[in-house]
C-alpha positions, -999 to +999 in steps of 0.1 A: -115-161-259-122-193-277-139-192-311-174-207-312-179-238-333-211-231-353-211-264-373-234-281-348-256-251-344-262-248-382-271-285-384-297-281-356-312-250-373-315-268-406-330-298-390-355-277-371-365-259-403-368-292-422-392-305-395-412-273-398-416-279-435-433-312-427-450-303-395-468-271-405-485-284-436-497-315-417-509-293-389-528-270-413-543-301-429-555-315-396-571-281-387-589-279-421-600-316-423-608-328-388-611-296-368-580-297-347-575-266-326-543-249-340-534-228-310-535-257-285-516-279-309-488-253-314-485-247-277-483-285-269-459-292-297-436-264-286-437-274-250-430-310-258-401-301-281-386-279-253-391-307-228-375-334-250-347-311-258-341-305-221-343-342-211-324-357-240-302-328-250-316-327-285-350-321-300-368-354-307-389-357-338-418-381-334-423-397-368-452-420-359-473-389-351-468-377-387-483-410-398-513-405-376-518-370-390-515-382-426-542-408-420-564-383-403-560-358-432-568-386-457-601-391-438-591-426-425-593-413-389-616-390-371-603-363-347-611-385-317-594-415-332-563-394-341-561-381-305-564-416-290-538-429-315-515-401-305-517-408-268-513-445-274-482-440-297-467-416-272-472-440-243-458-469-263-428-448-274-421-437-238-423-472-224-403-487-253-376-461-250-373-464-212-372-502-214-351-504-246-378-525-261-377-502-292-342-516-300-356-552-300-386-542-322-362-525-346-344-558-350-377-578-352-395-558-379-380-561-414-372-528-431-394-536-462-424-538-439-417-503-425-410-489-460-443-505-473-463-488-445-446-455-453-454-459-490-490-467-483-495-437-460-477-414-485-498-426-514-530-421-494-520-386-484-510-377-520-544-390-533-562-369-507-542-339-517-550-343-554-586-348-545-587-316-524-569-297-552-593-308-579-627-309-561-645-285-539-678-284-519-705-273-542-740-261-536-762-282-512-733-301-499-724-318-531-688-323-542-679-308-576-649-307-598-630-273-598-632-254-630-600-256-650-605-222-665-602-204-632 
């Protein structure tokens, strides 16, 4: 009987948990800010991960979807806009991957442009998080500062 090599398995487990650490807070943020249905989202996310794992042999993280979620949480997108953006990005990613156009675009777009977009989205999400932590809905729909004394 051959010994089982667990090095690849541990890497996959740690990668999956790392993605959960990013995915779950973003999902909860979408549920609380734009009214996304959590059950449907978890089912579709799980099924798409299983399908991608079966087709490609590895689970495929979809980073552009996290950008869409971050913008929706920061109130830059409505639920409908986020859903349409998700379908559009999914279709573009599928076509780009099948035709290898993604490789050409990766050569065409400079890395500083990509990093700049990532920084802008991260800053927008961080500012929204600070705002949500420090403010709350007051009486008659007004927004009030949270009391510091508890």
